[in-house]
C-alpha positions as CSV (number, residue, x, y, z in Angstrom):
1,M,20.4,12.1,-7.6
2,R,16.9,12.5,-6.5
3,L,14.1,10.2,-5.6
4,L,10.4,11.2,-5.5
5,I,8.2,9.0,-3.4
6,T,4.4,9.7,-4.2
7,G,1.7,9.2,-1.5
8,A,4.4,9.6,1.1
9,A,2.3,10.8,4.1
10,G,0.2,7.6,4.1
11,F,0.4,4.4,5.8
12,I,2.8,2.7,3.4
13,G,4.5,5.7,2.0
14,S,5.5,7.3,5.2
15,R,7.3,4.2,6.5
16,L,8.7,3.7,2.9
17,A,10.0,7.2,3.4
18,E,11.7,6.5,6.8
19,M,13.1,3.0,5.4
20,A,14.4,4.9,2.2
21,L,16.1,7.7,4.2
22,A,17.8,5.3,6.5
23,E,19.5,3.6,3.3
24,V,19.7,7.0,1.3
25,E,23.5,6.7,1.1
26,N,23.6,3.0,0.2
27,L,20.8,3.7,-2.4
28,G,22.8,6.6,-4.0
29,Y,20.5,9.6,-3.6
30,S,21.2,12.8,-2.3
31,E,17.7,14.1,-2.1
32,I,14.2,12.5,-1.4
33,V,11.0,14.6,-2.4
34,L,7.9,13.4,-0.6
35,L,4.4,14.3,-2.4
36,D,1.5,13.9,-0.9
37,A,-1.9,15.7,-1.5
38,L,-3.0,15.2,2.1
39,T,-6.4,13.8,1.7
40,Y,-8.3,12.3,4.6
41,S,-5.6,9.3,4.9
42,G,-2.2,11.6,4.2
43,R,-1.1,13.0,7.3
44,R,1.8,15.5,7.9
45,E,2.0,13.8,11.4
46,N,3.3,10.5,9.9
47,L,6.1,12.4,8.7
48,V,7.9,13.8,11.6
49,G,10.4,11.2,11.7
50,V,11.8,12.6,8.2
51,V,10.8,16.0,7.3
52,G,13.5,17.6,9.9
53,D,16.3,15.9,7.5
54,S,18.2,18.4,5.4
55,R,18.0,15.9,2.5
56,V,14.3,15.5,2.8
57,R,11.8,17.9,0.9
58,F,8.0,17.7,1.6
59,V,5.6,19.1,-1.1
60,H,1.9,19.3,-0.7
61,G,0.4,18.7,-4.0
62,S,-1.6,16.0,-6.5
63,I,-0.3,13.7,-8.9
64,N,-3.1,15.1,-11.0
65,D,-1.4,18.6,-11.1
66,A,0.3,18.4,-14.4
67,E,2.3,21.5,-13.9
68,L,3.5,20.4,-10.4
69,V,4.4,16.9,-11.2
70,D,6.4,18.2,-14.5
71,E,8.5,20.6,-12.2
72,L,9.3,18.0,-9.7
73,L,10.2,15.0,-12.1
74,Q,12.6,17.5,-14.3
75,G,15.7,15.7,-13.4
76,T,14.1,13.3,-10.8
77,H,16.1,10.0,-11.1
78,S,13.7,7.7,-9.6
79,V,10.1,7.6,-8.7
80,L,8.2,5.3,-6.0
81,H,4.7,5.8,-7.0
82,L,2.2,4.8,-4.0
83,A,-0.4,7.7,-4.4
84,A,-3.8,6.0,-4.5
85,E,-7.4,5.8,-3.5
86,S,-7.2,2.5,-1.9
87,H,-10.3,1.6,0.2
88,V,-12.7,-1.2,-1.5
89,D,-15.8,0.3,0.6
90,R,-15.3,3.9,-0.5
91,S,-14.8,2.7,-4.2
92,I,-18.3,0.9,-4.0
93,A,-19.8,4.1,-2.5
94,G,-18.1,6.2,-4.9
95,A,-16.0,5.0,-7.6
96,A,-15.3,8.4,-9.6
97,P,-12.1,9.4,-7.4
98,F,-10.7,6.0,-7.7
99,F,-10.3,6.3,-11.7
100,V,-9.3,9.9,-11.3
101,T,-6.6,9.5,-9.1
102,N,-5.5,5.8,-9.6
103,V,-5.7,5.7,-13.6
104,L,-5.4,9.5,-14.6
105,G,-2.9,10.2,-11.9
106,T,-0.9,7.5,-12.7
107,Q,-0.6,8.4,-16.4
108,Q,-0.1,11.9,-15.6
109,L,3.3,10.9,-13.5
110,L,4.2,8.4,-16.4
111,E,4.1,11.2,-18.9
112,S,5.9,13.9,-16.5
113,S,8.4,11.0,-15.9
114,R,8.9,10.3,-19.7
115,R,9.6,14.1,-20.3
116,G,11.4,14.6,-17.3
117,G,14.2,11.8,-17.8
118,V,13.3,9.6,-15.1
119,Q,15.5,6.8,-15.0
120,K,13.7,4.1,-12.7
121,F,9.7,4.2,-11.9
122,V,8.1,1.6,-9.5
123,H,4.6,1.4,-9.8
124,V,3.2,0.0,-6.3
125,S,0.2,-2.0,-6.9
126,T,-2.3,-4.6,-5.3
127,D,-3.0,-8.4,-5.5
128,E,-6.4,-7.4,-5.9
129,V,-6.0,-6.9,-9.3
130,Y,-5.9,-10.6,-9.9
131,G,-9.5,-11.1,-8.7
132,S,-10.3,-14.1,-6.4
133,I,-8.5,-17.4,-6.6
134,N,-9.9,-20.7,-4.9
135,K,-6.6,-22.7,-4.6
136,G,-3.3,-22.1,-5.2
137,S,-1.3,-18.8,-5.5
138,W,-1.1,-16.3,-8.3
139,K,2.0,-15.7,-10.5
140,E,2.9,-12.4,-11.9
141,D,1.5,-13.6,-15.4
142,H,-2.0,-14.4,-14.2
143,I,-4.5,-12.6,-16.1
144,L,-6.3,-9.6,-14.5
145,A,-9.6,-10.0,-13.2
146,P,-10.5,-7.2,-10.6
147,N,-14.0,-7.2,-8.8
148,S,-14.3,-4.2,-7.1
149,P,-14.0,-0.3,-8.5
150,Y,-10.8,-0.1,-6.5
151,S,-9.1,-3.0,-8.0
152,A,-10.2,-2.0,-11.3
153,S,-8.6,1.3,-11.2
154,K,-5.4,-0.1,-10.0
155,A,-5.3,-2.8,-13.0
156,G,-6.1,0.2,-15.4
157,S,-2.9,1.8,-13.6
158,D,-0.7,-1.3,-13.8
159,L,-1.6,-1.5,-17.7
160,A,-0.6,2.2,-18.3
161,A,2.6,1.8,-16.6
162,L,3.5,-1.1,-18.4
163,A,2.5,0.5,-21.7
164,Y,4.9,3.2,-21.0
165,C,7.5,0.8,-20.6
166,T,6.8,-0.8,-23.9
167,T,6.1,2.3,-26.0
168,F,8.5,4.8,-24.5
169,G,11.2,2.8,-23.0
170,L,10.6,4.1,-19.4
171,D,12.1,1.9,-17.0
172,V,9.0,0.6,-15.2
173,S,8.6,-2.1,-12.8
174,V,5.1,-2.9,-11.1
175,T,4.8,-4.4,-7.4
176,R,1.6,-6.2,-6.3
177,C,1.3,-6.7,-2.5
178,S,-0.9,-8.7,-0.1
179,N,-2.8,-7.1,2.5
180,N,-0.5,-4.7,4.7
181,Y,-0.5,-4.0,8.5
182,G,1.5,-2.0,11.2
183,P,1.4,1.0,12.8
184,R,-0.1,4.5,11.4
185,Q,-2.7,2.5,9.2
186,F,-5.8,4.6,8.7
187,P,-8.6,3.3,11.0
188,E,-10.8,2.3,8.2
189,K,-8.9,-0.9,7.4
190,M,-9.7,-4.2,9.2
191,I,-6.9,-4.4,11.6
192,P,-6.7,-0.7,13.0
193,L,-10.6,-0.4,12.9
194,F,-11.1,-3.5,14.9
195,V,-8.4,-2.7,17.3
196,T,-9.6,0.8,17.8
197,N,-13.3,-0.5,18.3
198,L,-11.9,-3.0,21.0
199,I,-10.0,-0.1,22.7
200,D,-13.3,1.4,23.1
201,G,-15.3,-1.5,24.5
202,L,-17.1,-1.8,21.0
203,K,-17.9,-4.7,19.0
204,V,-16.3,-5.6,15.7
205,P,-18.1,-6.0,12.3
206,L,-17.1,-9.1,10.6
207,Y,-18.3,-9.3,6.8
208,G,-20.6,-12.4,5.7
209,D,-19.3,-15.7,7.2
210,G,-15.8,-14.5,7.9
211,L,-14.1,-17.0,5.9
212,N,-12.6,-14.7,3.2
213,V,-9.0,-15.5,3.1
214,R,-6.2,-12.9,3.1
215,D,-2.5,-13.0,3.0
216,W,-1.0,-10.8,5.6
217,L,2.2,-8.7,5.0
218,H,3.9,-6.3,7.6
219,V,4.4,-2.9,5.9
220,D,8.4,-3.0,7.0
221,D,8.6,-6.3,4.7
222,H,6.6,-4.7,1.9
223,C,8.8,-1.6,1.7
224,R,11.8,-4.0,2.1
225,G,10.7,-5.5,-1.2
226,I,9.8,-2.1,-2.8
227,L,13.4,-0.7,-2.4
228,K,14.8,-4.4,-3.6
229,V,12.7,-3.4,-6.9
230,L,13.9,-0.1,-7.0
231,V,17.6,-1.1,-7.0
232,A,17.5,-4.2,-9.1
233,G,14.0,-4.7,-10.6
234,R,13.8,-5.6,-14.3
235,A,12.0,-3.0,-16.5
236,G,8.6,-4.1,-17.8
237,E,8.7,-6.6,-14.9
238,I,5.9,-7.2,-12.1
239,Y,6.7,-8.6,-8.7
240,N,4.4,-10.1,-6.4
241,I,5.4,-9.1,-2.6
242,G,3.5,-11.4,-0.1
243,G,3.8,-12.2,4.0
244,G,3.1,-15.9,3.5
245,T,0.6,-15.8,6.4
246,E,-3.0,-16.7,5.1
247,L,-5.9,-16.1,7.4
248,T,-9.4,-16.4,7.3
249,N,-11.0,-13.0,8.1
250,R,-12.8,-14.8,11.2
251,E,-9.3,-16.3,12.0
252,M,-7.7,-12.8,12.1
253,T,-10.6,-11.2,14.1
254,T,-10.2,-13.9,16.7
255,R,-6.5,-12.8,17.0
256,L,-7.3,-9.3,17.6
257,I,-9.9,-10.1,20.0
258,R,-7.7,-12.1,22.2
259,L,-4.8,-9.6,22.1
260,C,-7.2,-7.1,23.2
261,E,-8.2,-9.4,26.1
262,F,-11.8,-10.0,24.8
263,D,-13.9,-12.9,23.6
264,E,-15.5,-13.7,20.4
265,A,-18.9,-12.2,21.8
266,M,-17.0,-9.1,20.6
267,I,-17.8,-10.3,17.0
268,E,-20.9,-8.6,15.3
269,P,-22.1,-10.4,11.9
270,V,-22.8,-7.9,9.2
271,A,-24.2,-8.3,5.8
272,D,-21.3,-9.2,3.3
273,R,-19.6,-6.5,1.1
274,L,-20.7,-6.3,-2.7
275,G,-18.5,-8.2,-4.6
276,H,-16.4,-9.6,-1.9
277,D,-13.4,-11.6,-3.2
278,R,-13.0,-14.9,-1.5
279,R,-9.5,-15.5,-1.1
280,Y,-6.0,-13.7,-2.3
281,S,-2.6,-15.5,-2.7
282,V,0.4,-14.4,-4.2
283,D,3.3,-16.7,-5.5
284,C,6.5,-14.8,-4.2
285,G,8.9,-16.9,-6.0
286,K,10.1,-14.4,-8.6
287,I,11.1,-11.7,-6.3
288,S,12.6,-14.5,-4.0
289,S,14.8,-15.7,-6.7
290,E,15.5,-12.7,-8.4
291,L,16.0,-10.0,-5.7
292,G,16.5,-12.0,-2.4
293,Y,13.0,-11.0,-1.1
294,K,11.8,-12.7,2.0
295,P,9.6,-11.5,4.7
296,E,11.5,-11.1,7.8
297,V,8.9,-9.9,10.4
298,D,7.3,-12.6,12.1
299,F,3.7,-12.4,12.2
300,E,2.5,-13.3,15.5
301,Q,5.0,-10.7,16.8
302,G,4.2,-8.3,14.1
303,L,0.8,-8.2,14.9
304,A,0.9,-7.9,18.7
305,E,3.5,-4.9,18.3
306,T,0.8,-3.4,16.0
307,V,-2.3,-3.7,18.6
308,R,0.1,-2.2,21.1
309,W,0.9,0.6,19.0
310,Y,-2.7,1.8,18.7
311,Q,-3.2,0.9,22.3
312,S,-0.1,3.3,23.1
313,N,-1.0,6.0,20.5
314,E,-4.8,7.0,20.9
315,E,-3.9,10.8,20.0
316,W,-2.8,9.4,16.7
317,W,-6.1,7.6,15.6
318,R,-8.9,9.0,17.8
319,P,-9.6,12.0,15.7
320,L,-9.9,10.0,12.6
321,T,-12.5,7.8,13.8
322,S,-16.3,8.5,13.0
323,R,-17.0,8.1,16.8
324,S,-15.0,11.2,17.2
């Protein structure tokens, strides 16, 4: 059986490829195909740990390429769909690529999956589709209220995926994760941006009052959740995947500064992001009760190890920063 992972050269996709390969026999697959367009955040270097394996094949291509996607999905058993434009600030600066990739690209994959006989399709999404919540936590049946072009494009892709389940009977499950962290995250996101700034002795830009709240999820826990949904997720169902650690952006910034042995003088307040959601919080009761998911990585340990990874791997991130 063949498993296809889209967006496989990115931060989450490359780690998922590693973890899927480690479990490939238990999962029942004989081949893993890794598809990535290698845009700015997808890197071949992220896949060095898997591409040498005879069971793995890397394909450089876009999910919007109908001919290629039709060919790859013919006879493929399962799809883990992670390919997406994902940076909110970039979506504010220019929204069109987000809708082209996230909505139209997802629809192309769904259509090719339907025609190709795919048996399981896991669409990986984000908690940002819910909007902002002042108190409590979102369950999967909460209304969608996205506030950025990025989250709006992801909400559209979620609805497309679920529609293909209802209309065509494609076995689709959707996952919605909270903020990920870990090694190999592109240094435009908060944690790697702040850590690499601090390594270079530069201040870190904190939006607004710094009181926006995010739930933090280690990439390994996220991938474990995705694989659980691949194995046993129900068709037409949505599963929240969270880390269970809610922090204000200021609290996260303080932790990073201390881990890098600086003080709060390194914080530089900047104008708030347009449409900045105040708080995200997902209820993970469904995936916990149905599939036995729970986060395993201790947050303080995981964050410290992530900081050390960036400190020890400058050759990976330095060519990617604007400072270079």
